[in-house]
C-alpha positions in Angstrom: 18.1 26.0 -58.5 17.2 25.0 -62.0 17.8 28.6 -63.4 21.4 27.7 -64.1 20.4 25.1 -66.7 20.3 26.1 -70.3 16.8 26.5 -71.6 15.3 27.2 -68.2 12.7 30.0 -68.3 12.2 32.5 -65.5 9.5 31.7 -63.0 6.0 32.5 -64.4 7.3 33.3 -67.8 5.8 31.5 -70.8 8.1 30.3 -73.5 7.3 31.9 -76.8 8.7 29.1 -78.9 6.7 26.3 -77.2 9.4 25.2 -74.9 8.0 24.3 -71.5 9.1 25.9 -68.3 11.6 24.4 -65.9 8.8 23.5 -63.5 6.8 21.9 -66.3 9.8 19.9 -67.4 10.5 18.9 -63.8 6.8 17.7 -63.4 7.0 15.8 -66.6 10.2 14.1 -65.3 8.6 13.1 -62.0 5.6 11.6 -63.8 7.8 9.7 -66.2 9.8 8.3 -63.3 6.7 7.3 -61.4 5.4 5.6 -64.5 8.6 3.6 -64.9 7.5 0.1 -63.9 11.0 -1.3 -64.4 12.5 1.1 -62.0 9.8 0.3 -59.4 10.5 -3.4 -59.7 14.2 -2.7 -59.4 13.7 -0.7 -56.2 11.3 -3.3 -54.8 13.9 -6.0 -55.4 16.5 -4.0 -53.6 14.2 -3.3 -50.7 13.4 -7.0 -50.4 17.0 -8.0 -50.7 18.2 -5.7 -47.8 15.2 -6.2 -45.6 13.7 -2.7 -45.8 10.2 -4.2 -46.5 10.3 -5.8 -43.0 11.7 -2.7 -41.3 9.6 -0.1 -39.4 7.9 2.8 -41.2 10.6 5.4 -40.2 13.4 3.2 -41.8 11.3 2.7 -45.0 10.6 6.4 -45.3 14.2 7.3 -44.7 15.3 4.8 -47.4 12.8 6.4 -49.9 14.0 9.9 -49.0 17.6 8.9 -49.5 16.8 7.4 -52.9 14.8 10.5 -53.9 17.6 13.0 -52.9 20.3 10.8 -54.4 18.4 10.4 -57.7 17.7 14.1 -57.8 21.4 14.9 -57.3 22.4 12.3 -60.0 19.9 13.8 -62.5 21.1 17.3 -61.8 24.7 16.2 -62.4 23.7 14.6 -65.7 21.8 17.7 -66.8 24.9 19.8 -66.0 27.3 17.4 -67.7 25.1 17.2 -70.9 25.5 20.9 -71.3 29.2 20.4 -71.9 30.2 19.6 -75.5 33.0 17.1 -74.4 30.5 15.1 -72.3 27.9 15.0 -75.1 30.5 13.8 -77.6 31.8 11.1 -75.1 28.2 9.9 -74.5 27.4 9.9 -78.2 30.5 7.9 -79.0 30.3 5.3 -76.2 26.5 5.1 -75.7 26.0 1.7 -77.4 28.7 0.1 -75.3 27.4 1.6 -72.1 23.9 0.4 -72.9 25.2 -3.2 -73.4 27.4 -3.0 -70.3 24.6 -1.7 -68.0 22.1 -4.1 -69.5 24.5 -7.0 -68.7 24.9 -5.8 -65.2 21.1 -5.7 -64.7 20.7 -9.2 -66.3 23.4 -10.5 -63.9 21.7 -8.9 -60.9 18.4 -10.4 -61.9 19.9 -13.8 -62.4 21.6 -13.6 -59.0 18.2 -12.8 -57.4 16.6 -15.6 -59.3 19.2 -18.1 -58.3 19.1 -17.1 -54.6 15.3 -17.4 -54.7 15.3 -20.8 -56.3 17.9 -22.0 -53.9 15.5 -21.4 -51.1 12.8 -23.6 -52.6 12.6 -27.2 -51.4 
């Protein structure tokens, strides 16, 4: 599945130039994602907002599975797109604006959660 990505090495082959294998890169990405506290807080806030924390175990596990599969597909799409020179140029050119825009969305989302939480207090 990852063999189509540029830089991926065949299964069991060691890279001579120090580049890690596709499996090593994948494992590093998983560990990085699990160590991302901001993402964990974001997911926990979504779970709390839609009631998954109060749902049964099967619903919770299904939600986590959907997130894992969706995130995997999203990251594979990004990896594929970033191999394309046009996509890399677009990203390089508009990255600062995209970071500000996405940051503003997350700030607004956090503010909305905070306002809704404070409104419930006596």
